[in-house]
PAZAPA-4460 file (N, C-alpha, C; in steps of 0.05 Angstrom, whole numbers, plus 32768, in hexadecimal, padded with zeros to 4 digits):
% residues 88
    n_x    n_y    n_z   ca_x   ca_y   ca_z    c_x    c_y    c_z   seq   type   mol
   81CD   7F6A   8019   81B8   7F6A   8013   81A1   7F65   802E     1      X     A
   818C   7F67   802F   817E   7F5E   8046   8171   7F3F   8041     2      X     A
   816C   7F36   8059   816C   7F13   805C   814D   7F18   8052     3      X     A
   8147   7EF7   804F   8123   7EF5   804E   8117   7F02   8064     4      X     A
   8117   7EFC   8077   810D   7EFE   8097   8101   7F1D   8095     5      X     A
   811D   7F2B   808C   8119   7F51   808F   810E   7F55   8078     6      X     A
   8104   7F49   8064   80F0   7F50   804B   80D8   7F49   804E     7      X     A
   80D7   7F2F   805A   80B7   7F28   805F   80AB   7F3E   8072     8      X     A
   80C0   7F47   8094   80AF   7F5B   80A2   80AB   7F73   809B     9      X     A
   80CA   7F7A   8085   80B5   7F94   806F   80A0   7F8A   8061    10      X     A
   80A0   7F79   804B   8086   7F7B   8036   806A   7F7A   8054    11      X     A
   806F   7F63   806B   805A   7F6F   8082   804C   7F8E   8083    12      X     A
   806A   7F9D   808A   8060   7FB5   8094   8052   7FC2   807E    13      X     A
   8063   7FBC   8067   8051   7FD3   804B   803B   7FCA   8044    14      X     A
   802B   7FB1   8046   8018   7FA6   8047   8004   7FB8   8055    15      X     A
   8009   7FB5   806C   7FFD   7FBD   8085   7FFB   7FDD   8081    16      X     A
   800B   7FE4   8082   800F   8011   8070   7FF6   8008   805F    17      X     A
   7FF7   7FFC   8045   7FE8   8004   8035   7FCC   7FF8   8038    18      X     A
   7FCA   7FEF   8044   7FA6   7FE3   804B   7F9F   7FF5   805A    19      X     A
   7FAB   8004   806F   7FA5   8018   807E   7FA3   8038   806C    20      X     A
   7FB3   8034   8059   7FB3   8052   804E   7F9F   8059   8043    21      X     A
   7F91   803F   802C   7F7C   803B   8021   7F68   803B   8031    22      X     A
   7F62   802E   8048   7F4D   8029   805D   7F3E   8051   805C    23      X     A
   7F5C   8059   8071   7F54   8071   8075   7F55   807F   805B    24      X     A
   7F55   8089   8049   7F55   8093   8032   7F39   808D   8025    25      X     A
   7F35   8079   8021   7F13   8079   8018   7F02   8084   802D    26      X     A
   7F09   8078   8049   7EF6   8082   805C   7EEE   80A1   805F    27      X     A
   7F0B   80B6   8064   7F05   80CB   805B   7EFC   80D6   803F    28      X     A
   7F00   80CA   802B   7EF5   80D7   8018   7ECC   80D1   8018    29      X     A
   7EC5   80BE   8023   7EB2   80B8   802C   7EA3   80C6   8035    30      X     A
   7EB3   80D1   804B   7EAA   80E0   8060   7EAC   8103   804F    31      X     A
   7EC0   810C   8048   7EB9   8122   803C   7EA2   8121   802C    32      X     A
   7E9F   8112   801E   7E7C   8111   800E   7E68   8112   801D    33      X     A
   7E6B   8106   802E   7E53   810A   803B   7E48   811F   8054    34      X     A
   7E62   8128   8058   7E68   8146   8065   7E5A   8158   8057    35      X     A
   7E65   815C   803C   7E59   8177   8026   7E38   816F   8026    36      X     A
   7E38   815B   801C   7E17   814F   801F   7E09   8162   802F    37      X     A
   7E0E   815D   8048   7E07   815A   805E   7E00   817B   806F    38      X     A
   7E1D   8183   8066   7E1C   819F   806B   7E1F   81B3   8058    39      X     A
   7E1C   81AD   803F   7E26   81C5   8030   7E3E   81C5   802B    40      X     A
   7E56   81B9   802B   7E78   81C5   8034   7E78   81CB   801D    41      X     A
   7E90   81E6   8012   7E98   81EF   7FF9   7EA7   81D8   7FED    42      X     A
   7E9E   81DE   7FD5   7EAE   81C2   7FC3   7ED0   81C7   7FC0    43      X     A
   7EDC   81D8   7FC7   7EF2   81DB   7FC8   7F01   81CA   7FE0    44      X     A
   7EEB   81CF   7FFB   7EF5   81AE   800B   7EF6   819B   7FFF    45      X     A
   7EDD   8194   7FFC   7EDD   816E   7FE8   7EF1   8172   7FD0    46      X     A
   7EF8   8182   7FC9   7F14   817E   7FAE   7F2F   817C   7FB1    47      X     A
   7F33   818B   7FCA   7F46   8185   7FE2   7F4E   8169   7FE9    48      X     A
   7F3A   8164   7FF7   7F3A   813F   7FF8   7F34   812B   7FE6    49      X     A
   7F2A   8135   7FD1   7F33   8125   7FC0   7F48   8125   7FB2    50      X     A
   7F55   8138   7FB7   7F74   8137   7FAE   7F86   8128   7FC1    51      X     A
   7F86   812D   7FD5   7F92   811D   7FF0   7F91   80FD   7FED    52      X     A
   7F74   80F2   7FEC   7F66   80DC   7FDB   7F74   80D2   7FCB    53      X     A
   7F77   80DB   7FB9   7F8E   80D8   7F96   7FA7   80D0   7FA9    54      X     A
   7FB8   80EA   7FB3   7FD0   80E4   7FBC   7FCF   80C0   7FC7    55      X     A
   7FCB   80C3   7FD8   7FBD   80AB   7FE6   7FC4   8094   7FE1    56      X     A
   7FAA   8096   7FCA   7FB1   807B   7FBE   7FC7   8078   7FA4    57      X     A
   7FCC   808C   7F9D   7FE3   8089   7F8E   7FF9   8086   7F9F    58      X     A
   8004   8088   7FBF   8016   807F   7FC6   800F   805D   7FCC    59      X     A
   7FFA   805B   7FD1   7FED   803D   7FD7   7FF6   802A   7FBD    60      X     A
   7FF8   8039   7FAA   8003   8028   7F8E   801C   801F   7F8E    61      X     A
   802C   8035   7F8F   8043   8041   7F8F   804F   801C   7FA9    62      X     A
   8046   8027   7FB5   804B   8014   7FE1   8047   7FF0   7FCC    63      X     A
   802F   7FF5   7FC0   8032   7FD8   7FB1   803C   7FCC   7F9F    64      X     A
   8041   7FE8   7F8F   8057   7FD7   7F80   807A   7FD1   7F86    65      X     A
   8085   7FE4   7FA0   8092   7FDB   7FB2   808E   7FBC   7FC0    66      X     A
   8079   7FB6   7FCD   8074   7F99   7FD3   8074   7F86   7FBB    67      X     A
   806D   7F8C   7FAA   806F   7F77   7F91   8090   7F75   7F89    68      X     A
   80A1   7F85   7F8B   80B9   7F80   7F82   80C9   7F78   7F9C    69      X     A
   80BD   7F77   7FAD   80C2   7F68   7FC6   80BF   7F50   7FD1    70      X     A
   80A8   7F47   7FC5   80A2   7F2B   7FCB   80B5   7F1B   7FB0    71      X     A
   80BD   7F2E   7F98   80CA   7F1F   7F85   80E9   7F1E   7F8E    72      X     A
   80F2   7F2D   7F9C   810D   7F2D   7FA6   810C   7F0F   7FBF    73      X     A
   80F9   7F12   7FCC   80F5   7EF8   7FD9   80F7   7ED6   7FD8    74      X     A
   80E3   7EDD   7FB8   80E5   7EC4   7FA7   80FE   7EC1   7F96    75      X     A
   810D   7ECF   7F95   8126   7ED3   7F82   813C   7EBF   7F97    76      X     A
   813B   7ED1   7FB2   814F   7EC3   7FBD   8144   7EB3   7FC9    77      X     A
   8131   7EA1   7FD0   812B   7E83   7FCD   8130   7E6A   7FC2    78      X     A
   812E   7E7A   7FA6   812D   7E67   7F89   8145   7E59   7F94    79      X     A
   8164   7E6F   7F8B   8178   7E56   7F99   817A   7E49   7FAC    80      X     A
   816A   7E50   7FBF   816A   7E3D   7FDA   8159   7E22   7FD4    81      X     A
   8147   7E28   7FC0   813F   7E08   7FB6   8145   7DFA   7F9D    82      X     A
   8150   7E03   7F90   8168   7DFA   7F7B   817E   7DE9   7F8F    83      X     A
   818B   7DF2   7FA0   81A1   7DE9   7FAB   819D   7DDB   7FC7    84      X     A
   8182   7DD8   7FC9   8176   7DBB   7FDE   8170   7D9E   7FC9    85      X     A
   8168   7DA0   7FAE   8160   7D94   7FA0   8183   7D86   7F93    86      X     A
   8191   7D92   7F8F   81AA   7D86   7F81   81B5   7D71   7F9F    87      X     A
   81AF   7D7B   7FB2   81BB   7D6C   7FCA   81B4   7D4F   7FCA    88      X     A
***
């Protein structure tokens, strides 16, 4: 099993990746709609970008669930240590 510092590092990296993906996906989506309005780009272009954005948000939901699982694992590893220190 991985140690807690390794899990905490993984947790920070996943949080950062999720934040970056959400930010860029939203910026891409807003930019695509602005370009379509300004330059009259075909609807297929924005539909494709909508699907790409949807895939990015879906990935971020999966990664967020993995973050939740890692947090639970860290807490579960910390609980037995806290209980043993109370009995000492």
